[in-house]
C-alpha positions in Angstrom: 0.1 -0.1 0.0 1.8 3.3 -0.9 0.9 6.6 1.1 -0.9 8.7 -1.8 -4.3 8.9 -1.5 -4.5 7.1 2.1 -3.4 9.9 3.9 -3.6 13.8 4.2 -0.9 16.0 3.1 1.7 17.0 5.6 3.6 20.4 5.8 5.5 19.4 3.0 2.5 19.6 0.5 3.6 23.5 0.2 7.3 22.8 -0.6 8.9 23.8 -4.2 11.7 20.9 -3.4 10.5 17.9 -5.6 12.4 15.7 -3.1 10.5 17.0 -0.1 6.9 16.8 -1.8 7.8 13.1 -2.6 7.1 12.9 1.2 4.5 14.9 1.3 1.5 11.9 1.7 3.6 10.0 4.0 2.0 9.3 7.5 5.1 10.9 9.2 4.5 14.5 10.4 7.4 16.0 8.6 8.5 19.2 8.8 11.0 21.5 6.7 13.7 22.9 8.2 12.6 26.1 9.5 11.7 28.1 12.2 8.6 26.4 12.7 10.2 23.3 13.6 13.1 24.2 15.1 11.1 26.3 17.5 8.8 23.3 18.1 11.7 21.1 19.3 12.6 23.4 22.0 9.1 24.6 22.7 8.2 20.5 23.6 11.5 19.2 24.6 11.8 16.3 22.0 14.7 15.3 20.2 15.0 16.0 16.4 14.7 13.4 13.5 16.6 14.9 10.6 16.2 13.2 7.2 18.3 14.3 4.7 17.8 13.1 0.7 17.8 14.0 -2.5 15.3 13.6 -4.9 17.3 10.9 -7.4 18.5 9.1 -4.6 17.8 5.5 -5.1 18.2 4.5 -1.4 16.3 7.3 -0.3 13.1 6.1 -2.3 13.3 2.5 -0.5 13.4 4.0 3.1 10.8 6.2 2.1 8.6 3.4 1.2 9.8 0.7 3.8 9.7 3.1 6.7 8.0 6.4 6.3 5.0 4.9 4.7 4.9 2.2 7.3 2.1 3.5 9.9 3.5 1.7 12.8 7.3 3.3 12.1 5.4 6.6 11.6 3.5 6.5 14.6 7.1 5.6 16.6 8.4 8.8 14.9 5.5 11.3 15.6 5.4 10.3 19.2 8.9 10.6 20.1 10.2 13.5 17.6 10.1 16.3 15.8 10.6 15.1 11.9 12.7 17.4 9.9 12.9 16.4 6.2 15.9 18.6 4.0 16.7 18.3 0.7 20.6 18.6 0.7 20.6 20.3 -2.8 19.0 22.9 -1.3 20.2 22.8 2.2 24.2 21.9 1.3 25.1 23.7 4.7 22.7 21.6 6.9 24.3 18.3 5.0 27.8 19.1 5.3 27.5 19.4 9.1 25.7 16.5 10.1 27.2 14.5 7.3 30.7 15.2 9.2 29.1 14.1 12.4 28.1 11.2 11.1 31.8 10.3 8.9 33.7 10.8 12.1 31.3 8.9 14.4 30.5 5.6 12.2 33.2 6.1 9.8 31.1 6.3 6.4 28.3 8.3 5.0 25.8 8.5 2.3 22.0 9.3 1.7 19.9 8.8 2.9 21.6 10.6 6.2 19.0 9.9 9.5 20.3 11.8 12.4 19.3 12.6 15.7 19.5 16.1 17.2 18.9 17.8 20.7 16.7 20.4 20.2 19.4 23.3 20.3 20.7 21.2 17.0 23.7 19.2 18.6 23.7 15.6 16.9 24.0 12.8 19.2 23.3 9.6 17.0 23.4 9.0 13.3 23.8 6.8 10.2 22.7 6.4 6.7 19.8 4.2 5.7 18.1 1.8 8.3 16.2 -1.2 7.2 12.6 -1.2 8.7 14.1 -4.2 10.8 16.9 -6.2 12.1 19.0 -7.1 8.2 21.8 -6.6 6.3 23.9 -6.3 9.5 22.2 -3.5 10.4 19.5 -2.7 13.0 15.9 -2.0 12.5 14.8 1.6 12.1 11.9 0.9 14.9 14.7 -0.2 17.2 16.6 3.0 16.6 13.7 5.3 17.4 12.8 3.5 20.4 16.3 3.5 21.4 17.5 7.0 20.8 14.1 7.8 22.7 15.0 5.8 25.6 18.7 7.5 25.6 17.2 10.6 25.2 14.8 10.9 28.3 16.8 8.6 30.5 20.4 9.4 29.7 20.0 13.3 29.0 22.9 14.7 31.3 24.9 12.1 29.2 23.9 13.4 26.1 24.3 17.2 27.1 27.3 16.4 28.7 29.0 15.6 25.5 27.7 18.4 23.5 30.9 21.0 23.9 32.9 18.1 22.9 30.9 17.1 19.5 31.0 20.8 18.8 34.8 20.9 18.8 35.3 17.6 16.6 32.9 19.3 14.0 34.9 22.7 14.4 38.2 20.4 14.1 37.0 18.6 10.8 36.4 21.5 8.8 39.9 23.2 10.0 41.6 20.5 7.5 44.5 20.8 9.8 45.6 23.5 6.7 49.3 24.5 7.0 50.7 26.9 4.5 53.6 26.0 2.2 55.5 27.9 -0.5 54.0 27.4 -4.1 56.2 26.2 -6.4 56.1 23.5 -9.6 57.4 21.0 -7.5 53.9 20.6 -5.9 52.2 19.8 -9.5 55.1 17.1 -10.0 54.3 15.5 -6.6 50.7 15.9 -7.3 50.9 14.1 -10.1 53.2 11.4 -8.8 50.6 10.7 -5.8 47.8 10.4 -9.0 49.8 7.9 -10.7 50.0 5.6 -7.5 46.3 5.2 -7.3 45.7 5.3 -10.9 43.8 1.9 -12.2 46.3 1.0 -15.2 44.0 -1.0 -16.8 40.2 0.5 -16.6 41.2 3.9 -15.8 39.8 5.7 -12.8 41.6 6.2 -9.3 41.1 3.3 -6.4 38.7 0.5 -6.6 34.9 0.2 -7.0 33.2 2.2 -6.9 34.6 4.3 -8.9 33.0 8.2 -9.3 34.2 10.4 -12.1 37.1 12.2 -10.9 36.6 15.4 -13.3 38.6 17.7 -10.9 41.6 15.5 -11.3 41.5 15.1 -15.2 41.2 18.8 -15.4 44.2 19.3 -13.8 46.2 16.1 -15.7 45.3 17.7 -18.8 46.5 20.8 -18.0 49.6 19.1 -16.7 50.1 17.5 -19.5 50.2 20.4 -21.2 52.8 21.9 -19.1 55.4 19.2 -18.9 54.2 16.8 -22.2 54.8 13.6 -19.3 52.7 10.8 -21.0 51.9 9.3 -17.9 49.4 11.9 -17.6 48.2 11.6 -20.9 47.8 7.9 -20.3 45.9 8.7 -17.2 43.0 10.8 -18.6 42.9 9.1 -22.2 42.2 5.1 -20.2 39.9 7.2 -17.6 37.8 9.1 -20.5 38.0 6.0 -22.9 36.7 3.6 -20.6 34.0 5.7 -19.1 32.5 6.6 -22.5 32.5 2.9 -23.0 31.0 1.8 -20.3 27.5 1.3 -18.9 27.8 4.8 -17.1 28.1 6.8 -20.0 24.0 6.7 -21.9 25.0 5.0 -25.0 21.6 6.2 -26.8 21.0 9.4 -25.1 24.0 10.8 -24.3 25.2 12.0 -21.1 26.4 10.4 -17.7 25.3 8.5 -14.6 26.3 9.3 -11.2 28.9 6.3 -10.7 29.8 2.8 -11.4 29.4 0.5 -8.5 31.9 -1.7 -10.3 35.1 -1.2 -11.1 34.9 -1.3 -15.0 32.6 1.7 -15.6 29.7 -1.1 -16.5 26.7 -0.8 -14.1 26.0 2.6 -12.9 23.7 4.4 -10.2 21.1 5.3 -13.1 20.6 9.0 -11.5 22.1 11.7 -13.8 23.4 14.6 -12.2 23.7 18.0 -13.8 26.9 18.5 -12.3 28.4 15.6 -13.5 27.5 16.1 -17.2 28.8 19.9 -16.8 32.1 18.6 -15.5 32.7 15.8 -17.6 31.6 17.7 -20.6 34.5 19.8 -19.8 36.7 16.9 -19.2 36.1 15.4 -22.6 36.5 19.2 -24.4 40.0 19.9 -22.8 41.2 16.3 -24.1 39.9 16.9 -27.5 41.6 19.9 -27.7 44.8 18.4 -26.1 44.6 15.6 -27.9 42.4 16.1 -31.4 41.2 12.8 -30.4 37.2 13.1 -32.4 36.0 10.7 -30.0 36.0 13.1 -26.8 34.4 15.8 -29.5 31.5 13.2 -30.0 30.9 12.7 -26.6 31.1 16.6 -25.6 28.0 16.9 -28.5 26.2 13.8 -27.2 26.3 15.1 -23.4 25.5 19.0 -23.9 22.6 17.6 -26.5 21.2 15.4 -24.2 21.4 18.5 -21.5 19.8 20.9 -24.1 17.1 18.0 -24.9 16.2 16.7 -21.3 17.7 19.3 -18.5 16.9 22.9 -19.8 14.0 24.9 -19.0 12.2 26.2 -22.7 11.2 29.2 -21.3 13.8 30.8 -19.0 16.9 29.0 -20.1 17.6 27.6 -16.5 19.1 24.2 -16.1 17.0 21.9 -13.9 19.2 19.7 -11.2 18.7 15.3 -12.1 17.0 12.6 -13.4 16.0 9.8 -11.1 17.4 6.2 -11.1 14.2 4.6 -10.9 11.2 4.5 -13.0 7.9 2.2 -12.6 9.7 1.2 -9.1 12.8 0.3 -10.3 16.1 1.3 -10.6 17.6 1.7 -14.5 14.4 0.2 -15.9 14.0 3.2 -18.3 18.1 2.5 -19.6 18.5 -1.4 -20.0 17.2 -3.8 -22.8 16.1 -7.3 -23.1 17.9 -9.3 -26.4 14.4 -10.2 -27.3 13.6 -6.0 -27.3 16.8 -5.1 -29.4 15.9 -8.2 -32.0 11.8 -6.9 -32.1 13.5 -3.2 -33.4 16.0 -4.1 -35.5 16.1 -5.9 -38.7 18.2 -10.0 -37.8 21.5 -8.9 -39.3 21.7 -5.2 -37.6 20.4 -6.9 -34.3 23.5 -9.3 -34.8 26.0 -7.0 -35.2 24.3 -4.5 -32.5 24.2 -7.1 -29.8 27.6 -8.4 -30.2 29.3 -4.6 -30.1 26.8 -4.0 -27.5 27.3 -6.7 -25.3 23.4 -7.6 -25.5 22.9 -11.7 -24.8 20.1 -13.4 -23.1 21.3 -13.9 -19.9 22.4 -9.8 -19.5 24.8 -8.6 -17.7 22.6 -6.4 -14.9 19.9 -8.3 -12.7 18.8 -10.4 -16.4 18.9 -7.4 -18.5 21.6 -5.6 -20.5 23.4 -2.4 -20.1 23.9 -1.0 -23.4 28.4 -1.1 -23.7 30.9 -1.5 -26.4 32.7 -4.4 -25.6 34.6 -4.5 -28.9 37.0 -2.6 -30.7 35.8 -0.8 -33.2 38.1 -1.4 -36.2 38.9 -4.8 -35.9 35.3 -5.7 -35.7 34.5 -3.8 -39.0 37.4 -5.8 -40.7 35.9 -9.3 -39.2 32.6 -8.4 -40.6 34.2 -7.4 -44.0 33.3 -3.7 -43.5 35.1 -0.5 -43.1 35.0 1.3 -39.5 32.9 4.0 -41.4 29.9 1.6 -42.6 30.0 0.1 -38.9 29.8 3.5 -37.3 26.4 4.4 -39.7 25.0 1.0 -39.2 25.2 1.5 -35.4 23.8 5.1 -35.7 20.9 4.1 -37.5 20.4 1.1 -34.8 20.9 3.6 -31.9 18.3 6.2 -33.2 16.0 3.2 -33.7 16.1 1.8 -30.1 16.3 5.5 -28.8 12.8 6.5 -30.5 11.5 3.5 -29.1 13.2 4.1 -25.5 11.2 7.8 -25.3 8.3 6.0 -25.5 8.9 4.1 -22.1 8.1 5.9 -18.8 11.1 8.1 -17.7 12.5 8.7 -14.6 10.9 11.4 -12.4 12.8 15.1 -13.0 14.1 17.4 -9.9 13.3 20.6 -11.9 14.7 23.1 -9.6 17.2 25.4 -10.8 20.2 25.8 -8.4 22.9 28.8 -9.0 26.1 26.4 -8.7 24.9 23.8 -10.8 24.0 26.2 -13.5 26.9 28.1 -13.3 28.7 24.9 -14.1 26.6 23.9 -16.9 27.3 27.5 -18.1 30.8 27.0 -18.2 30.3 23.8 -20.0 28.7 25.5 -22.5 30.2 28.6 -23.0 33.9 26.8 -23.3 32.2 24.3 -26.0 31.0 27.3 -27.6 33.8 29.0 -28.6 36.1 26.3 -28.9 33.7 24.6 -31.5 32.3 28.2 -32.5 29.1 26.8 -32.1 26.4 29.6 -32.3 23.6 27.3 -30.8 25.6 26.5 -27.9 26.3 30.0 -27.3 22.7 31.1 -27.3 22.2 28.6 -24.7 24.9 30.3 -22.5 23.7 33.7 -23.4 20.1 32.7 -22.0 21.2 30.6 -19.2 23.8 33.8 -18.4 20.7 36.4 -18.6 18.7 34.3 -16.5 21.2 34.3 -13.7 21.1 37.7 -13.5 18.2 38.5 -13.8 15.9 35.9 -11.5 19.0 35.0 -9.1 20.7 38.0 -8.6 19.1 40.6 -6.7 21.8 43.6 -6.8 23.4 42.9 -3.4 23.1 38.9 -3.1 22.5 35.7 -4.8 19.8 33.0 -4.7 20.1 29.7 -4.4 17.4 28.0 -5.8 14.9 29.0 -8.3 11.6 27.0 -8.5 8.2 27.6 -10.6 9.5 31.3 -11.2 10.3 32.0 -8.1 14.1 32.5 -6.3 14.5 31.3 -2.8 17.3 30.8 0.1 20.5 32.3 0.5 23.2 31.4 -1.8 26.0 29.9 -0.5 30.1 30.2 -1.3 29.4 27.4 -4.6 26.8 29.5 -5.7 28.8 32.8 -6.1 31.9 31.0 -7.4 30.5 29.0 -9.8 28.2 31.8 -11.6 31.2 33.8 -11.4 33.1 31.4 -13.8 30.0 30.8 -15.6 30.0 34.4 -16.7 33.9 34.9 -17.3 33.8 31.8 -19.4 30.7 33.7 -21.1 33.2 36.9 -21.6 35.8 34.6 -23.3 33.0 33.3 -25.7 31.5 37.0 -26.9 33.9 39.3 -25.7 31.3 41.4 -24.0 32.5 43.2 -21.1 29.2 43.0 -19.3 30.2 39.7 -18.4 33.1 41.0 -16.6 31.7 44.3 -14.6 29.0 41.3 -13.6 31.5 38.6 -12.5 33.4 41.6 -10.4 29.9 42.7 -8.9 29.1 39.4 -7.8 32.8 38.6 -6.2 33.0 42.1 -4.3 29.5 40.9 -2.7 31.0 37.5 -2.4 34.0 39.4 -0.6 31.8 41.2 1.8 29.4 38.4 2.7 32.1 35.5 3.1 35.6 36.4 3.6 37.6 35.4 6.9 39.9 38.3 6.8 41.9 36.6 9.8 42.4 33.4 8.1 42.3 34.7 4.4 39.4 32.2 3.0 35.9 31.9 2.7 33.1 30.8 5.0 30.6 28.1 3.4 27.8 30.2 4.6 27.5 34.3 4.2 27.2 36.6 7.0 23.7 37.1 6.8 22.8 33.4 7.1 20.9 31.9 9.7 23.0 30.5 12.5 23.6 27.0 12.5 25.7 24.7 15.1 29.0 26.1 13.4 29.9 28.4 10.7 32.1 25.9 8.9 34.3 25.8 5.4 35.0 23.6 2.6 38.3 23.3 1.1 38.1 19.4 -0.9 36.3 18.3 -3.9 33.6 16.2 -3.4 31.1 15.7 -6.1 31.6 19.3 -7.4 34.8 21.4 -7.2 35.4 23.3 -3.6 33.9 26.9 -3.4 36.9 28.0 -2.3 38.9 26.7 -5.0 36.9 28.4 -7.6 37.1 31.4 -6.0 40.7 30.9 -5.9 40.6 30.5 -9.6 37.7 33.2 -10.6 40.1 35.9 -8.3 43.1 35.1 -10.4 41.6 35.5 -13.8 39.6 39.0 -12.5 42.7 39.9 -11.2 44.5 39.7 -15.2 41.2 41.1 -16.7 40.7 44.4 -14.1 44.1 44.7 -12.6 42.7 44.7 -9.5 45.9 43.6 -7.4 43.8 42.9 -4.0 42.5 39.9 -5.9 45.6 38.5 -6.5 46.8 39.1 -3.0 43.7 37.1 -1.7 44.3 34.4 -4.5 48.0 33.8 -3.1 47.1 33.9 0.3 44.5 31.3 -0.5 46.7 28.9 -2.2 49.5 29.0 0.0 47.1 28.1 3.0 46.5 25.0 1.2 49.5 24.0 -0.4 50.8 21.4 1.8 47.4 19.7 1.3 47.9 19.6 -2.4 50.4 17.7 -2.3 49.3 14.8 0.6 45.8 14.6 -1.1 45.6 15.5 -4.7 43.1 13.4 -5.5 40.9 15.5 -3.4 42.2 19.3 -4.1 42.1 18.8 -7.8 40.5 22.2 -8.6 42.9 23.7 -6.4 46.0 22.0 -8.4 44.3 23.6 -11.4 44.3 27.1 -10.0 48.0 26.9 -8.9 48.5 25.6 -12.9 47.1 29.2 -13.6 49.0 30.9 -10.6 52.4 29.7 -11.7 52.1 30.4 -15.8 52.2 31.2 -18.1 49.1 33.1 -18.5 48.5 33.8 -22.1 46.9 37.4 -22.1 45.7 38.0 -25.4 44.2 41.4 -26.9 42.7 41.0 -30.5 41.3 44.4 -32.2 39.7 45.3 -35.2 36.2 45.0 -36.5 34.4 41.4 -36.0 35.1 40.4 -39.2 38.7 41.3 -39.0 39.3 39.7 -35.8 37.8 36.2 -37.0 40.9 34.4 -37.9 42.7 35.7 -35.6 40.3 34.9 -33.2 40.2 31.4 -34.6 44.3 31.1 -33.6 43.1 30.8 -30.1 39.9 28.6 -30.3 42.2 26.4 -32.4 45.0 25.6 -29.3 44.3 24.3 -25.7 45.2 27.2 -23.8 43.4 26.4 -20.2 45.4 29.8 -18.5 43.8 32.3 -21.2 42.6 35.5 -20.8 41.6 36.8 -24.5 39.9 40.3 -24.6 38.6 41.7 -27.9 37.7 45.6 -28.8 37.0 47.2 -32.0 40.1 49.2 -32.2 38.3 52.3 -31.5 38.4 54.8 -28.5 35.1 53.1 -27.0 36.8 53.5 -23.6 37.3 49.2 -22.9 40.9 49.9 -21.9 39.6 51.6 -18.8 37.4 48.8 -17.6 39.8 46.1 -18.7 43.5 47.0 -18.9 44.7 44.6 -21.3 43.1 46.3 -23.7 44.6 49.9 -22.7 46.4 51.3 -25.7 45.7 48.5 -28.0 44.4 50.0 -31.8 44.3 48.4 -35.1 46.9 49.0 -37.5 46.8 50.6 -40.7 42.9 49.8 -40.6 43.4 46.0 -40.1 43.2 43.7 -37.0 45.8 43.6 -34.8 46.9 40.8 -31.6 48.6 41.4 -29.3 50.1 38.5 -26.9 51.1 39.7 -23.3 52.6 38.9 -20.3 51.6 41.0 -17.0 50.3 43.6 -19.3 54.0 43.5 -21.0 52.8 43.4 -24.4 55.0 41.9 -27.8 54.6 43.7 -30.5 51.3 43.0 -32.6 51.1 41.1 -35.2 48.5 40.5 -37.8 48.2 37.3 -39.4 47.2 33.9 -37.9 50.3 32.5 -38.5 52.3 35.2 -36.8 50.0 35.0 -33.5 50.3 31.3 -33.8 54.1 31.8 -33.4 53.9 34.4 -30.9 51.4 32.0 -28.6 54.1 29.4 -28.6 57.1 31.7 -27.9 55.4 33.0 -24.8 54.7 29.8 -23.8 
């Protein structure tokens, strides 16, 4: 029996988060996180049961069905606790604090996250998924509820006595033990070597199963390969990207990546698709294409961004949605998997035979009796064995994939989480803007411009940024990640368009970020703003998790804005931030990949390139910049007339067209070489400055 239709809706019915509204018909008396629930806990002197998850989380759905729809368990929850449900994607501040508590007390973490708090929000017991009754070596949730309630009543003094120690341990957990150090190129070398030690040389990625896409580390390794030309760095990038794109973690029919792989060979994913993963991986494949020229990587970029445009974009406003669920029709992955009979009935016999051979479709299947599509054969040898050219095989497989894709479109899709998050939109904006520039793609540019304008008009108020936008309404204070990622997206949009309004907006939001988040004593950023609600601690985040550290992205933004605007205060802050984490970069590179990208930029060389002339005159020169992998470039363009841009962007100061034609200036620290006029001269000037 499901709860829908059998219970009156609880308080979550009025929320905008799809994850919260999924629980609106539970018999549990849920509250959203807010003043009402927190006041009630103090007024009634009851412990808080805090349940945190997200809409595309498979085990969150399992726990809801098993426990939160269970009348007996719901009665225990309602009688003994103030029950609060939190969407971790809306409230990463709450999630991060209480996840840290569970990790430090149990040694592991994950979602659903289940934490018990005193009325003043101090955690005293927690875990992740609990089955309704004892099984899987886990205590049953009903027994947990009774035990925690008894402890709160009978051992209250003991719980209160541990309060200060718990808060101290939480503070220490977020201090990260950072120690300052020098900023030298050897840090990049040591980071590379440590990555190599943990690299899976056969299947790509780092460590054992489960395997997560290490997008930030791959971004560092691509840059390091360009810097040093070390084949080991290139191998780590290529093996990982090849194996992921050929695995089940990649949607072979519709494009886009699932969250992670439960095995070590990228075959069986958790099937949810997250906006941020696809933003970060699109950039990783784009940069690898720029470095290597491998057309397969270019194809993956187009397929991934095509999936986002097709399925993950608000057609009216231009915002990007957050996620697609792992489950459909009550089963994980059902939308994506195939039986042999389904493939054979969709294709002619010869095409079906070849397709099934190539994509590992069998009668017994490779996933719970069904088949996850993944190429198991090498393209050229298999084509030769069939008496076909590789191109003929490509055409046959492409036609089969189109047919199966159209059939799949008629299936019931996984649930869509349609909330729009500022930070995740900033990441996808960066991916589209960088692809628009690299491919000279007007469709991607239009997508970027619409999203950039949406973020400015709908989520920026003039003095602060909102976190969430749903159904026409922006809400919740933005976090550090929101500010950092939106600024990065706007800077990427400036590189793609040359329109200085995006630099102005990036600086406007950065200055607000400094006012609201900067810790002048330590020289880095808090995760929450000064006008945020008071939680048990005010914490900072330095390590990359599924997304880049907000401090790391901010550091790179400050470095880029320093070059664009000549702001020495930005450079000073970025230098201090890098020194703060320099030892951590050497010891734990897999957790600090985006910081390593920032350090690579800081150490240079940074290619400062000004191109002036009419748009038509500039095009051949700008094309030279498009055609090269220059991750640390600062490109500024102008008409060549005295339009005042030199006052806003110092790189353009004094730059004029020559003899009525376009001119390009390659500079370092605003000291420029003589202007060049032809693509060949510009290419040589960039090479000489590298």
